[in-house]
N, C-alpha and C positions, 0 to 999 in steps of 0.2 A: 757305527753311527756315533756312539758316544765319544770315540777317539777323535773323529772329525770335528765334532762340536768343541771339544777341548782345545784342539789345535787352532780352530778359528778364534776361540776366546783368547788364547795366548797371543795370537797375531794381533787381534784388536787391541789388547792391553799394551803390547809392544808399540804399536803405531800410535796409540793414545799418549804413551809416555814420550815418544819422539815429538809429537805435536806440542805437548806441554813444554818440552825442553826448548823447542823453537820459539814458543811464546815467551818463555823466560829470557831467552837471548834478546828478543825484541824489547822486553821490559827493561833489561839491563842497559840497552842502547838508549831507550827513552830517558832513563834516569841519568845516564852519563851526559846526555845532551840537554838536560834540564827541562824536558818536555813533560814528564810524568813520573810518578812513583807508584808502581803497580806490583802487587805481590800475589802469589798463589795462596788461596784460602786453604788452611789445613783442614783435613777431614776430622770431624768431631768423633773422637773415640775414647774409650775407657780401658785402661790396662786391667786385665783380670788375673794374670799370672806372669811371674818372671821366669824366663827360660835361661838367660845368661846375663847376669847383671853387668859383668865386666865388659861385654860386647854391646850392651844395651838392647838385647833381644828380649822380647816379651810377647805374650798373647794378649790380644785386645779384641774388642768388638765395637762396631759403630754404635753411637748412642742416639743418633737421629739421622734423618735423611740428609743427603749432601746439599750443601749450599752452592751458590754460583762459584765457579772455579777461581776467578780473579777479582780483586778489588783494589782500588787505589785512588789517587788524586791527580788530576791534570794541572798543568801550570795555570795559575789563575784561580785555583781552588775548587773547581768542579769535580765531583766524584765520578768515578767510572767503575762499573760492575758488569762483568760478562761471564758467560758460560762458553766453554770451548768444546766443540764436538768434531771428531774425525770419523769419516766413514770410508770404507773401501768399496762401497756399493755405488750405484748410480743415483741413489736418492737417500734422503735422511728422514726417517720417520719423526713425526711431531712428538710422539710419546717418548723420545729420548730425553726430553726435558721433564724431570719429575715434578710432582705437585709442589714440593717445598721450594725447589729452584724457581718455579714460576711465581710463587707467592713472593719470594725474596726479590726477584727482578721487578715484579709489579710495584712493590713498596719502594724500592730504590728509585724507580722511575717516577713514582708519585712525589718523592722528596726532591726530584730534580736531577738525579744522577744520569749520566750517559749509560744506558743499558743496551746490551746487544748480545748476539750470538756470534762467535767467531767460529766459522765452519771450514773444515778442511776436507777436500775430496782427494783421497789417496796420497796425502801429504804433498800434493803438487799444485792444487788450485784452492784459493782461499777466498772467503766471503765474510764481510762484516754486515750482519743483518740486524738493524735496529729492533729492539724487543717489541715495540709497538707494531712494526711491520710483520714480524714473525707471528704475533698473535692474530693479526688481520688475515694472513695467509691461512693459518690453522682454522680459523672460523669461516673463511669464505671460499677456499678453493675446492671444497668438496672431496678432498683426498686425505689420505692418512700420512702422506709424506710430501716432500718437496724435492725437486731435482735441480740440477745445475742451470738448466735453461731458465727456470723460474727465479733463480737467484742472480742472473747475469748482471743486473744493475748494481749489485752489491759487491761485485768482484774487486778484490784488492791484489796488489802485486808485491813482489819481493824487491827490495832495494838493497843491493850489496849483501845479499844473503839474509836479510832481515825481513820477516813478514811485517809489513808496514800497516798494521791494523788501525793505527790512529790517523792515517793520512786523510780520512774523511772528516776529521775534526780540525784540520789545520787551515 
């Protein structure tokens, strides 16, 4: 049982990494086209020991809960802040957004930023769900998760191999 959980965790991490790489390709495209400058938010961590200084290897631990995955600025000056989630399941649990990420998204939304969740199902189908809509679904649909049918109005497509997650803002 533990071996299967470990393999599932490694697969999820692998797919999450691929999803983030696809998002970073889109961000590079948006920057090249003068549409937006968006960057991955680094995880807040503290180095506790050096393993190999020459190679830059060290031990570290996270110093606080994760923040939203990406932040940036759209052409015209509007901020954009979003969390990216991939699932290989048929649904995405609401609790995949931790309390700190929710607080950060709430505050950025309050300040006027475009806030949303960028969701991937199996690295094949993508959805841009505004943060306010995600919160409404969480509070009102009476379930602990959301499925693709419930997200259909937020579906976004790939253009020339790029996940065009900003198409809803153009």
